[in-house]
C-alpha positions as CSV (number, residue, x, y, z in Angstrom):
1,X,75.2,211.7,-59.7
2,X,78.0,209.2,-59.5
3,X,80.4,207.4,-57.3
4,X,84.1,207.6,-56.9
5,X,86.5,204.9,-55.7
6,X,89.3,205.9,-53.4
7,X,92.6,206.0,-55.1
8,X,95.0,203.2,-54.2
9,X,98.0,204.2,-52.2
10,X,101.2,202.3,-53.1
11,X,102.8,200.7,-50.1
12,X,106.4,201.6,-49.1
13,X,109.0,199.6,-47.2
14,X,110.5,202.3,-45.0
15,X,113.1,200.2,-43.2
16,X,114.7,196.7,-43.2
17,X,116.8,195.7,-40.2
18,X,118.4,192.5,-38.9
19,X,118.2,192.0,-35.1
20,X,119.5,189.4,-32.7
21,X,117.0,187.7,-30.4
22,X,117.1,186.6,-26.7
23,X,119.0,188.5,-24.0
24,X,119.2,192.1,-25.1
25,X,118.2,192.2,-28.8
26,X,120.2,194.6,-30.9
27,X,120.7,195.3,-34.6
28,X,123.5,193.3,-36.2
29,X,125.2,192.7,-39.5
30,X,126.4,189.2,-38.9
31,X,124.6,185.8,-38.8
32,X,125.6,182.4,-37.6
33,X,123.8,179.3,-38.8
34,X,121.2,177.8,-36.4
35,X,121.0,181.0,-34.3
36,X,117.7,182.8,-34.2
37,X,117.5,186.3,-35.8
38,X,114.7,188.7,-36.5
39,X,114.2,190.7,-39.7
40,X,112.1,193.8,-39.0
41,X,110.3,195.3,-42.0
42,X,108.6,198.6,-41.5
43,X,105.8,199.1,-44.0
44,X,103.5,202.1,-44.8
45,X,100.2,201.9,-46.8
46,X,97.9,204.9,-47.0
47,X,94.9,202.5,-47.3
48,X,96.0,200.8,-44.0
49,X,98.1,197.7,-43.7
50,X,94.9,195.6,-44.1
51,X,95.2,196.5,-47.8
52,X,98.3,194.4,-48.2
53,X,98.3,190.9,-49.6
54,X,101.8,189.8,-48.7
55,X,105.1,191.0,-47.1
56,X,108.0,189.0,-48.2
57,X,111.7,188.8,-47.1
58,X,114.4,187.3,-49.3
59,X,117.7,186.6,-47.5
60,X,120.3,185.8,-50.1
61,X,124.0,185.2,-50.8
62,X,125.8,187.4,-53.4
63,X,129.2,186.3,-54.7
64,X,130.4,189.7,-55.7
65,X,129.1,191.5,-52.7
66,X,127.4,194.3,-54.7
67,X,123.6,194.5,-54.2
68,X,121.5,194.8,-57.3
69,X,117.7,194.1,-57.6
70,X,118.4,191.7,-60.5
71,X,120.4,189.5,-58.0
72,X,117.3,188.8,-55.9
73,X,116.4,185.1,-56.4
74,X,112.9,183.9,-57.0
75,X,113.3,180.5,-55.3
76,X,114.9,179.3,-52.2
77,X,118.1,177.3,-52.0
78,X,119.6,175.6,-48.9
79,X,123.0,177.2,-49.5
80,X,122.2,180.6,-50.9
81,X,118.7,181.9,-50.3
82,X,115.6,181.7,-48.0
83,X,112.3,183.4,-48.9
84,X,110.1,184.2,-45.9
85,X,106.5,185.2,-46.6
86,X,103.7,186.7,-44.5
87,X,100.3,186.3,-46.1
88,X,98.5,189.3,-44.5
89,X,95.1,188.7,-42.9
90,X,93.2,188.6,-39.6
91,X,95.1,185.4,-39.0
92,X,98.4,185.7,-40.9
93,X,100.0,182.8,-42.6
94,X,103.8,182.4,-42.5
95,X,105.9,180.3,-44.9
96,X,109.5,179.7,-45.9
97,X,111.1,178.5,-49.1
98,X,112.9,176.1,-49.1
99,X,110.5,174.3,-46.7
100,X,111.8,170.7,-47.0
101,X,115.2,169.0,-46.9
102,X,116.7,172.0,-45.2
103,X,117.8,173.3,-41.8
104,X,116.6,176.8,-42.5
105,X,113.8,177.5,-39.9
106,X,111.0,180.1,-39.9
107,X,110.1,180.5,-36.2
108,X,106.5,181.2,-36.8
109,X,105.5,181.3,-33.1
110,X,107.7,184.4,-32.7
111,X,106.8,186.2,-36.0
112,X,104.7,189.3,-35.6
113,X,102.2,191.0,-37.9
114,X,101.3,194.6,-36.8
115,X,97.8,195.9,-36.3
116,X,96.2,196.1,-39.7
117,X,94.0,199.1,-39.0
118,X,97.0,201.4,-38.9
119,X,98.8,202.9,-41.9
120,X,102.3,201.9,-40.7
121,X,103.7,199.1,-38.7
122,X,106.6,196.6,-38.5
123,X,106.4,193.0,-39.6
124,X,108.8,190.7,-37.7
125,X,110.3,187.5,-39.3
126,X,112.1,185.3,-36.9
127,X,114.3,182.7,-38.5
128,X,117.4,180.5,-38.2
129,X,119.9,180.3,-41.1
130,X,120.5,176.8,-42.3
131,X,123.7,174.8,-41.5
132,X,125.0,175.2,-45.0
133,X,124.1,178.8,-45.5
134,X,127.3,179.8,-47.3
135,X,130.0,181.4,-45.3
136,X,131.0,184.9,-46.5
137,X,134.6,185.3,-47.7
138,X,135.4,188.7,-49.2
139,X,134.1,190.1,-51.4
140,X,130.9,187.9,-51.0
141,X,128.0,189.2,-48.8
142,X,124.5,188.4,-47.8
143,X,121.6,190.8,-48.4
144,X,118.0,191.1,-47.3
145,X,115.4,192.2,-49.8
146,X,111.9,193.1,-48.5
147,X,108.8,193.6,-50.6
148,X,105.3,194.7,-49.6
149,X,102.6,193.9,-52.2
150,X,99.0,195.2,-52.2
151,X,98.1,193.6,-55.6
152,X,98.8,196.8,-57.4
153,X,102.2,198.5,-57.1
154,X,104.5,196.8,-54.6
155,X,107.1,198.7,-52.5
156,X,110.5,197.4,-51.7
157,X,113.8,198.1,-49.8
158,X,116.9,196.2,-48.8
159,X,119.5,195.7,-46.0
160,X,122.8,195.2,-47.7
161,X,126.3,193.8,-46.9
162,X,125.7,191.2,-44.2
163,X,128.1,188.4,-43.3
164,X,127.5,184.7,-42.5
165,X,129.9,183.2,-40.0
166,X,131.6,179.8,-40.5
167,X,129.6,176.8,-39.2
168,X,130.7,173.2,-38.8
169,X,129.7,170.0,-37.0
170,X,131.0,166.5,-36.8
171,X,128.8,163.5,-36.0
172,X,130.3,160.0,-35.3
173,X,128.4,156.9,-34.7
174,X,130.7,155.8,-31.8
175,X,132.4,157.7,-29.1
176,X,135.7,156.0,-29.5
177,X,137.4,153.1,-31.3
178,X,139.5,150.6,-29.4
179,X,141.8,148.2,-31.3
180,X,142.9,146.4,-28.1
181,X,146.4,144.9,-28.2
182,X,148.1,145.3,-31.6
183,X,151.7,144.6,-32.4
184,X,153.8,147.7,-33.4
185,X,154.0,148.2,-37.2
186,X,150.6,146.5,-37.9
187,X,148.7,147.8,-40.9
188,X,145.0,148.1,-41.3
189,X,144.6,144.6,-42.7
190,X,141.7,142.3,-42.1
191,X,143.0,141.2,-38.7
192,X,143.2,144.7,-37.3
193,X,140.7,146.9,-39.1
194,X,137.6,148.2,-37.4
195,X,134.4,148.3,-39.5
196,X,131.0,150.0,-39.2
197,X,132.4,153.3,-38.2
198,X,131.2,156.5,-39.9
199,X,132.0,160.2,-39.5
200,X,129.7,162.9,-41.0
201,X,131.0,166.4,-41.6
202,X,128.6,169.4,-42.2
203,X,130.1,172.8,-43.0
204,X,129.1,176.0,-44.8
205,X,132.7,176.7,-45.9
206,X,136.2,175.3,-46.2
207,X,137.4,172.9,-43.5
208,X,140.3,170.6,-42.6
209,X,140.1,167.1,-41.2
210,X,142.5,165.9,-38.6
211,X,142.7,162.3,-37.3
212,X,144.8,161.5,-34.3
213,X,145.3,158.5,-32.0
214,X,145.7,158.5,-28.2
215,X,148.8,156.8,-26.6
């Protein structure tokens, strides 16, 4: 007599899609920093989804716009990549890289792990792109690479050719600056200058500054 172990079934990533959230969710190909989106990754594993170790999503910027597996980064970057990971289990663990000094957000409360007893299901990764996730100017694009790993032979797939909209914000430490009464033709010498004023610009692409005075 003898015993036989069941053959391992390699997982497959059947679909990768980017969806909007809130209102009436729909598939989209464009992102705006600080707006919540949902990456839906449909995975099949003949040994059931409980056989999976991790499902990982890498959202990354590609300067030439042509997707290639070699382009997928291994680490996150506030400007060019975010790696979202679901460690599969009875209580799934969700993580993001980069996880510090960044405005990328993994909205873990909205993330979904499907039922693990089935052989197919959709993992949902809710996230917000960071403020400086690079704006796409042709030919550059963003891509999403998804990988399902069961500790043996991983499966993968990708959603290609996405765009990132321009984002910018201005923060000033005072609502206005008042010089009071100043004689015409005065320069910004010691008697007229205002100090302690700061303006902070954050943008994910090119921008212009314009300064104007009221009457």
